[in-house]
C-alpha positions as CSV (number, residue, x, y, z in Angstrom):
1,M,21.5,62.1,-52.6
2,W,18.1,63.7,-52.5
3,C,16.9,66.3,-50.1
4,E,14.0,68.6,-49.8
5,T,13.5,72.3,-49.6
6,S,11.7,73.8,-46.5
7,D,8.4,74.1,-48.3
8,G,8.4,70.5,-49.4
9,E,7.4,71.4,-52.9
10,R,10.9,70.8,-54.5
11,G,13.9,68.7,-53.9
12,F,17.6,68.9,-54.8
13,R,20.1,66.2,-55.6
14,L,23.7,65.9,-56.6
15,D,24.2,64.4,-60.0
16,S,27.2,62.3,-61.1
17,R,29.3,65.5,-61.6
18,G,28.6,66.9,-58.2
19,I,26.3,69.6,-59.5
20,V,23.1,70.5,-57.5
21,V,20.0,69.8,-59.5
22,I,16.7,71.3,-58.2
23,E,13.6,69.4,-59.4
24,P,9.9,69.7,-58.6
25,R,8.1,66.8,-57.2
26,R,6.1,64.8,-59.8
27,G,3.1,62.4,-59.9
28,L,2.2,60.7,-56.7
29,G,5.3,62.0,-55.1
30,T,3.5,65.4,-54.6
31,L,1.2,63.8,-52.0
32,R,4.1,63.5,-49.5
33,I,2.5,60.7,-47.7
34,R,5.6,59.9,-45.6
35,E,6.0,63.6,-44.5
36,T,2.3,63.8,-43.6
37,W,2.4,60.6,-41.6
38,E,5.4,61.7,-39.6
39,A,3.7,65.0,-38.6
40,R,0.4,63.2,-37.6
41,G,0.8,64.4,-33.9
42,L,0.1,67.9,-35.1
43,L,-3.3,66.7,-36.6
44,G,-4.2,65.4,-33.1
45,I,-3.5,68.9,-31.7
46,L,-5.6,70.7,-34.3
47,V,-8.5,68.3,-33.8
48,W,-8.4,68.9,-30.1
49,R,-8.2,72.6,-30.7
50,D,-11.3,72.5,-32.9
51,I,-13.2,70.4,-30.3
52,T,-12.4,72.7,-27.4
53,I,-13.4,75.9,-29.3
54,R,-16.5,74.5,-31.1
55,Y,-18.9,75.3,-28.2
56,K,-16.7,77.9,-26.3
57,Q,-18.8,80.6,-24.8
58,T,-22.1,78.9,-25.9
59,V,-25.1,78.7,-23.6
60,L,-26.2,75.1,-24.5
61,G,-22.7,73.7,-25.2
62,V,-22.7,70.1,-26.5
63,L,-26.5,70.1,-26.5
64,W,-26.3,71.5,-29.9
65,A,-25.0,68.2,-31.1
66,F,-28.4,66.8,-30.3
67,L,-30.6,69.8,-31.0
68,Q,-29.7,70.4,-34.5
69,P,-30.5,67.0,-36.0
70,A,-33.4,66.4,-33.7
71,L,-35.2,69.8,-34.4
72,T,-34.6,69.2,-38.1
73,A,-36.0,65.7,-37.9
74,L,-39.1,67.0,-36.1
75,V,-39.7,69.6,-38.9
76,F,-39.1,66.9,-41.5
77,T,-41.6,64.7,-39.8
78,L,-44.3,67.4,-39.8
79,L,-43.8,68.5,-43.4
80,F,-42.7,65.4,-45.2
81,G,-43.9,62.6,-43.1
82,R,-47.4,63.9,-42.1
83,L,-48.3,66.5,-44.7
84,A,-46.5,65.1,-47.8
85,G,-46.9,61.5,-46.7
86,I,-43.4,60.4,-48.0
87,A,-42.7,56.7,-47.5
88,S,-40.1,55.5,-45.0
89,D,-39.8,51.9,-45.7
90,G,-42.1,50.8,-42.8
91,V,-40.0,52.8,-40.3
92,P,-41.6,55.6,-38.1
93,Y,-40.7,58.7,-40.0
94,T,-39.1,60.5,-37.0
95,L,-36.6,57.6,-36.5
96,F,-36.1,57.2,-40.2
97,S,-35.3,61.0,-40.8
98,Y,-33.2,61.3,-37.6
99,T,-30.9,58.4,-38.6
100,G,-30.3,59.9,-41.8
101,L,-29.8,63.5,-40.5
102,V,-27.3,62.3,-37.8
103,L,-24.7,61.3,-40.5
104,W,-25.8,64.1,-42.9
105,T,-25.2,66.7,-40.2
106,F,-21.8,65.4,-39.6
107,F,-21.0,65.6,-43.3
108,S,-22.5,69.0,-44.0
109,Q,-20.9,70.7,-41.0
110,G,-17.6,69.1,-41.8
111,V,-17.7,70.4,-45.4
112,A,-18.9,73.9,-44.2
113,L,-16.2,74.3,-41.6
114,S,-13.4,72.7,-43.5
115,S,-14.0,74.8,-46.6
116,N,-13.1,77.9,-44.6
117,S,-10.3,76.3,-42.6
118,L,-7.4,77.6,-44.6
119,V,-8.7,81.1,-44.9
120,N,-9.4,81.2,-41.1
121,S,-5.9,79.9,-40.4
122,A,-4.1,82.5,-42.5
123,H,-2.1,83.7,-39.5
124,I,-0.5,80.2,-39.1
125,I,-0.1,79.5,-42.9
126,T,2.0,82.6,-43.5
127,K,4.4,82.0,-40.5
128,V,5.3,78.3,-40.6
129,Y,5.4,75.3,-42.8
130,F,3.4,72.2,-41.9
131,P,1.1,69.9,-43.9
132,R,-1.8,72.3,-44.7
133,V,-4.0,69.3,-45.3
134,F,-4.3,68.9,-41.5
135,L,-6.4,72.1,-41.4
136,P,-9.5,70.8,-43.3
137,A,-9.0,67.3,-41.9
138,A,-9.0,68.6,-38.3
139,A,-12.4,70.3,-38.9
140,I,-13.9,67.1,-40.1
141,F,-12.4,64.7,-37.4
142,A,-13.7,67.1,-34.7
143,G,-17.2,66.4,-35.8
144,L,-16.9,62.8,-34.9
145,V,-17.5,63.7,-31.3
146,D,-20.8,65.3,-32.2
147,L,-21.7,62.3,-34.3
148,V,-21.2,59.9,-31.5
149,L,-23.2,62.1,-29.1
150,A,-26.0,62.6,-31.5
151,S,-26.2,58.9,-32.4
152,S,-27.0,58.0,-28.8
153,L,-30.3,59.8,-29.2
154,I,-31.4,57.1,-31.7
155,L,-31.8,54.6,-28.8
156,V,-34.2,57.1,-27.1
157,I,-36.3,57.6,-30.3
158,A,-36.4,53.9,-31.0
159,A,-37.7,53.3,-27.5
160,V,-40.4,56.0,-27.7
161,V,-41.7,54.8,-31.1
162,D,-41.3,51.1,-30.1
163,F,-39.1,50.1,-33.0
164,P,-36.6,47.2,-32.6
165,L,-33.1,48.2,-33.7
166,K,-30.9,45.8,-35.7
167,L,-27.3,46.9,-35.0
168,N,-24.7,45.9,-37.6
169,L,-21.3,47.4,-36.3
170,L,-19.3,46.6,-39.3
171,L,-21.8,48.2,-41.7
172,G,-22.2,51.2,-39.5
173,V,-18.5,51.9,-39.1
174,S,-18.0,51.4,-42.8
175,S,-20.7,53.9,-43.6
176,V,-19.3,56.6,-41.2
177,L,-15.8,56.1,-42.7
178,L,-17.3,56.7,-46.2
179,A,-19.0,59.9,-45.1
180,L,-15.7,61.1,-43.5
181,V,-13.8,60.2,-46.7
182,V,-16.3,62.0,-48.9
183,A,-16.3,65.1,-46.6
184,M,-12.5,65.1,-46.7
185,S,-12.4,64.7,-50.5
186,V,-14.8,67.6,-51.0
187,S,-13.1,69.8,-48.5
188,L,-9.7,69.4,-50.3
189,W,-11.3,70.9,-53.4
190,L,-13.3,73.5,-51.7
191,S,-10.8,74.7,-49.1
192,S,-8.1,75.2,-51.7
193,L,-10.4,76.8,-54.1
194,N,-11.6,79.1,-51.4
195,V,-8.1,80.5,-51.0
196,L,-7.8,81.2,-54.7
197,Y,-11.4,82.5,-55.2
198,R,-13.1,83.9,-52.2
199,D,-16.5,83.7,-53.7
200,V,-16.4,79.9,-53.2
201,R,-17.6,80.6,-49.5
202,F,-20.9,81.7,-51.1
203,V,-21.3,78.6,-53.2
204,V,-20.7,76.1,-50.3
205,P,-24.1,76.6,-48.4
206,F,-25.9,76.3,-51.7
207,L,-24.0,73.2,-52.7
208,I,-24.7,71.5,-49.4
209,Q,-28.4,72.4,-49.7
210,I,-28.8,70.9,-53.1
211,W,-26.7,67.9,-52.1
212,L,-29.2,67.3,-49.3
213,F,-32.1,66.9,-51.7
214,L,-30.1,64.6,-54.0
215,T,-29.4,62.3,-51.0
216,P,-31.9,59.9,-49.4
217,V,-32.3,61.7,-46.1
218,I,-35.8,62.8,-46.5
219,Y,-36.8,59.9,-48.6
220,P,-35.5,56.3,-48.9
221,A,-33.4,55.2,-51.8
222,S,-36.0,52.5,-52.6
223,V,-38.3,55.2,-53.9
224,V,-35.9,56.7,-56.4
225,A,-34.0,53.7,-57.8
226,P,-37.1,52.2,-59.7
227,R,-37.9,55.6,-61.2
228,L,-34.3,55.9,-62.6
229,E,-35.0,52.7,-64.5
230,A,-38.2,54.2,-65.9
231,M,-35.9,57.1,-67.2
232,G,-33.6,54.7,-68.9
233,L,-30.9,54.9,-66.2
234,P,-29.5,51.9,-64.3
235,E,-30.8,51.5,-60.7
236,W,-27.3,51.8,-59.3
237,A,-26.8,55.2,-60.8
238,I,-28.2,56.8,-57.6
239,A,-25.1,55.5,-55.8
240,L,-22.8,57.7,-57.9
241,N,-23.6,60.2,-55.2
242,P,-21.3,58.6,-52.6
243,M,-23.4,60.0,-49.8
244,V,-26.2,57.7,-50.8
245,G,-24.2,54.6,-49.9
246,A,-23.1,56.4,-46.6
247,I,-26.6,57.4,-45.5
248,E,-28.3,54.1,-46.6
249,G,-25.5,52.1,-45.0
250,F,-25.8,53.9,-41.8
251,R,-29.5,53.7,-41.7
252,S,-29.5,50.0,-42.6
253,A,-26.9,49.3,-39.9
254,I,-29.4,50.5,-37.3
255,L,-32.8,49.8,-38.9
256,G,-32.0,46.8,-41.1
257,G,-31.9,46.1,-44.9
258,E,-28.2,45.4,-45.4
259,A,-28.4,43.8,-48.8
260,E,-29.2,46.9,-50.8
261,A,-27.1,49.2,-48.8
262,S,-24.0,47.0,-49.3
263,G,-24.2,47.6,-53.1
264,Y,-24.5,51.4,-52.6
265,L,-21.6,51.3,-50.2
266,L,-19.4,49.5,-52.7
267,I,-20.1,52.0,-55.5
268,G,-19.8,55.0,-53.0
269,W,-16.3,53.8,-51.9
270,G,-15.1,53.7,-55.6
271,V,-16.4,57.3,-56.2
272,A,-15.0,58.4,-52.8
273,F,-11.5,57.0,-53.6
274,F,-11.5,58.8,-56.9
275,L,-12.5,62.1,-55.3
276,L,-9.9,61.7,-52.6
277,V,-6.9,61.1,-54.9
278,T,-7.9,63.8,-57.3
279,G,-8.6,66.2,-54.4
280,L,-5.3,65.5,-52.8
281,L,-3.4,66.1,-56.1
282,F,-5.2,69.3,-56.6
283,F,-4.6,70.4,-53.0
284,R,-0.9,69.7,-53.2
285,R,-0.7,71.4,-56.6
286,T,-2.1,74.7,-55.2
287,E,-0.7,74.4,-51.8
288,A,2.5,76.3,-52.7
289,R,0.4,79.5,-53.4
290,F,-1.5,79.5,-50.2
291,A,1.0,81.5,-48.1
292,D,1.0,84.2,-51.0
293,V,-2.7,84.7,-51.5
294,V,-4.3,83.7,-48.2
């Protein structure tokens, strides 16, 4: 017979002699997938909590979901589209940059909020046990509402610049899911590290900023890939950054060019899966210390 302790980190069993043997979880058993699934209702509650408080006591409310990527796209259009003359694969630069910024904003805000989710929820962690992974997950899932709202503005911009959209729902959903998984994977590492080392919160904004310039939000991947070959690197090496596949896939699902994006997506999913599994293992390994040091 095997039972679990209240913290879920260890279990005890009765051996053939009737002696109670306490053992830690090992391997993939530390992920506690069944326990997390059974408590999934709590995730919904936490997501709704984050949605309701996101714009609480704000003047513009949900308009911020539109304003942040829209204003950033306007600045990028003036600086990089007009002054620097960066190519945009034949798409008006405002539409090109906004389609990339919509998904990037979802990812960057999700990582920024989820990395502090454990520290900000110290009053809950120290009082009751529940799957702590729900805290960073809730911060990311709540951002899906902003993503849907902000994406609707793409139709308006396309109409203004008179550009025909080529909607590919399957490619678009796959790209959004990839961005969600990458955000979740990174947040598992950063949120747990932030509990153990509080200076991580200073690293996160810098990491997000650098990651932006390594991802084809301002520029198309078609500009970078050939230059990698000139440096002796394979063209697909750019997709080792999983957000390349997410951004290019999302943009291609709306503006066209599915062939190249599909290859980037495939590589991105492989990298994201690796990050997710290792992130979960690291999160579970450090979770037992959260209540003591948070």
